N, C-alpha and C positions, 0 to 999 in steps of 0.2 A: 373482377373483370370477367367477361363472358365471351361466348361465341356471338354471332351477329344478332339475330333476331329470332323470335319464337313464333311459329306459325299460328298457334292458338293461345297466345299469351294472355288474352283478355277474356277467357271464357269463365264459367262459373266454378271451376275446380280450383282448389288451393294452388297458387303459384302458376296456374295455367298449364300444368304438366300432367296430363292424364294419359292413361294407357292408350296406345294407338295414335296419339298426337305425334307430330314431327317437329323437330327443332333443328335449326341451323347451328353448326359448330365451326368456329374458327380456332382461336387459341383454347377456348373451353375452360379457362381458369375459374370463371364464376359458374358456368353451366354445370361443370362436374360437381362442384360443391353443392349446388341446389338439388341436383339429382340424388346425391348421397343423403342430403338432409331430408328430403321429402320421400325418398324411396320410389320416385317415379321412374317409369321405364318407357319413355317415348322412343320413337324412331329417330336416330341421330343422322343428320345429313351433313357429312364432313365437306367443308369448302376449301380445305387447305391445299388441295391439288388443282384447283381451278386456275387455268392459265391467266396471268395478268392480275390475279387477285391480290398479290403482294408486290411491293416494289415502289420506288420513288423515281419519278421522271420530271426533269426540268425543261422548261421551254421559256420563250420570251414572254409568254402570257401568264406564266406562273408555274407553280410546282404541284404535281399531282401525286397523291399518296394512295396506293391501293389499300382497301379496307382491311386486308389481311396482313399488312405490314406490322411487324412487331413494335412494341413500345421501345425496346432496346435500340432498334434501327433508327428511330427518331432521334434518340440521344446522340448517336454517332454521326448521322448523315446530315442533320439539319442544324447543328450547333452554330455554324458560321453564318448561315443565311437567316435562320428563324430562331434566335437564341431563347426567346421567351417560351416557345413551344418545346424546344429541346430540354431546357432546364426543368420544365414541368414534368416532362416524360421521365427525366432522370430522378425526380423526387418520388416517383410512385413505387409502392410495394417493395419488393426485394429483387435482386438481380435475376433470380430464377424465374420469378413471375414476369418481369419485364422481357425476358428472352422468349416467352411463350405468348403472353397476352398481346392482343392486336389493337390497333387504333379503332377499328370498327366495334370491337367488343367493348372497349372502354366507353365509347359514346353511347352504346345501347344496353349496357348492363342494367340489371334491375336494382331496385332500391335495397339498401343495406339495413333497413329497419328490422329489428329483431321480432316484431310482431308479424310482419309480412313473411319472414323466413321461418317462422315456427310451423311445423307440419300439422299442428292441430288447432290453429287459430285462423280466422279470416279477418280481412280488413277491406278497405275500399279498393285496393289494388288486386284483390283476388276473389271478388264476388261477394264480399261482405257489405254491410250498409252503414258502417261507422269506422272511425279511425281510433283504434284502442290506444294508440300512443298519445293522442291528444289529452285524454283523461287519465292516462297511465304514466309510465316512465318515458320521458322524452329528453333525457339529459343531452343527447347528441342530435336533437332536433333542430328545427329552423329558428333563426333569429329574425327573419322577415316572414311573418305568418300571412301568406297571401293566397293559400290554396287549402282545400280540404285535408289533404295529406300533410303531416307535419314533419316528415323526414326529408332532409336535403337530397338533391340529386347527387349521385356519387361520382360523376365524370369530371376528373381534373382536366383531361385533355379538351373537353368541351369548353371549359372556362378559358383555357389558353387560346383555343381557336376563335372564340368570340373576339379577342383583341385583334385578330388578323382579318376579321370579316370573312372567314373561310366559308366555302360552300361545299355541299355534298351532292353526290350523284347516286341514284339507286337504279335498280333494274326497271323502274317505271318513270322516274322523274329526274330532272337535272336542275342544278342551280339552287338547291334548297339551302337556306341559311341555317345556322345552328338553332335559331329560334323556330324555324319551320320544322326542323327535325324533332326538337324536344318539346315544343309547345310551351305553355306558361304554367302548367300544373293545374289548370282549372278542371280538367278531366282527371280525377284522382286514380282512375283505373289504368292510366297510361304512364309509362316512363319515357316513351317516345311515340311519335305519330306515324310510323311506318305501317303500311297495311300488312295483313297476315301473310301475304305471298310476295312481299316486297323486300329486296335485299339491298343493303347498303354496299356499294361497290367501290367508291373512291371519295377522297377528300381533296379539295383544290384550294391552294393558298395563292394569294396575289404575288406578283414578283417581289423578291426581297428588296429591302431598303438598305442601301449602302451605309455601313457604319452603325447599323441599329444595335442597341444594347437591350438586354433583357434581365429580369430578375424574377425569381419564384421563391416563395416561402410558405411553409405549412406549420401551423401550430398543432402539436400533438401532445398526448397526455403521458406517453410512456416511451415508445421506441419507434424507430424510423419506419417500420413496416405498417404501423397503425394508420387507420383512416384519419384524415385531418379533422380537427374541430373547426378550424377556419383555415382557408388558404387564399393566397392572393398571387397575382402575376402582373407584371408590368413590362411594357416594351416602349422604348423611346428612340426618336431620331433627333439629332441636333445639327445646327448649322456650325460654321467655323467659330462663331463667337460663344458657342456653348448653349445657345438658346434652343429650347425644345420646339421643333417644328411640327412634330406629330407624335402621338402616343396612344397607347391602349392600356387600360387597367380593368381588371375583373377580379371578382371574389367568388369563392365556392365554399361549400359546406354549411351554408347559412340560409338557403332558400330552395324552393321547389325546383328551380333550375339555376345554373350559374348566372351571376349578375355582372353585366358590363357597367362600369361606373362612368357614365358620360359626363356627369357634372364634375367629377374629379379630373377627368381628362381635360375638360375646358379650363380648369384652374391651372393645370400643369403647362398647357400649350402657351408658348410665348414667355415662359419663365426660365430661370436658370436653376431651378430646384434648390433655392436657398432654404434655410431653416424654417422661415416663416411659411413659405409655400408648402413645404413638406408637412408641417404641423396642421395647417389649415386643410390641406387635401386629405390627410388621414382622418381628421375629424369629420369632414364632409362625407366620408365613406359610410358612415353610420346613418345617414339621413334616411328616414322611412322605416327604420328598424322597428319591429313589433315583436319582441321576444315572448316566448312561452314562459310559464312559471319557473322552469328549470334551465332555461337557456339565456337568461339575462347576461351571464358571464361572456357570452359570445359577442355581445355588442362591444365590450371593451377589447376583446380579442380582434375584432374587425379593425378597429382603429390602430391597434398595435401592429397587426400583421401588414396592413397597408403601409404604415410608416416604415416598417422593416424593408419591404420591397423597394420603396422609394429611396431609402437611404442606400440600399445595395446598388440600385441602378445609377446613382449619381457618383458612386465611389470610383 
């Protein structure tokens, strides 16, 4: 996870961090690692002391989260009203990272691809003309191959925010959807679509839904702090008879940006989440998958991970 955004993130230098460039820093948990790896020495503009940059405010029209709000604060303060988001936040990284990393940084962090982060290689995201992962090692790459870059977007919080139809505000624009912020991956040089001098300032959630339930699960290969192979989140609201009246389901770790599964949501709405619905919805989550030679295993993981969150949310 990183500080907010990079002023010259998309120039011709590896990683966009050249001498004399300037970068915004919030939590800095990803930014500091990239500076260490690349040896870059840009000017760092610290945003942590900006008034109103962090904090959570509730109103009748919804809940506003300052971009500098820590991931850990989301787990504590939003668990009752926005359980799917809070559970996703609680599943990230380690307690130490969650206490420092910010919601803005998580949304705008740069790709975790090892080719992009190698100080002596170039790729489509840092001035190169090809994606070395596509013809190289891509074990942790996409299972929905829809863009030139084959590494999945790293933001778990973006995935959860999709299910709430959250919007974001910047220093220049208001009411951007998560799709507006991240794009669709068609421009491989971009991890997000903010301008070089544009800063993400806050995230806005709709009013909470009474009685909402949520679930989050990530499939990982070794230990909790590892990046997910596949992750999924689900939020549901039910009537007194137990019938789902509204829901949101999304997956991450498998595509250039997190995917909201609207077809799955349609299958769940109006159901009571019986075994047949859970099985059919989990299977439908893989529709459109187009794995790479090394990522076929992720298709099975998508089905299993979605099944897991659906079973958790009905328990």
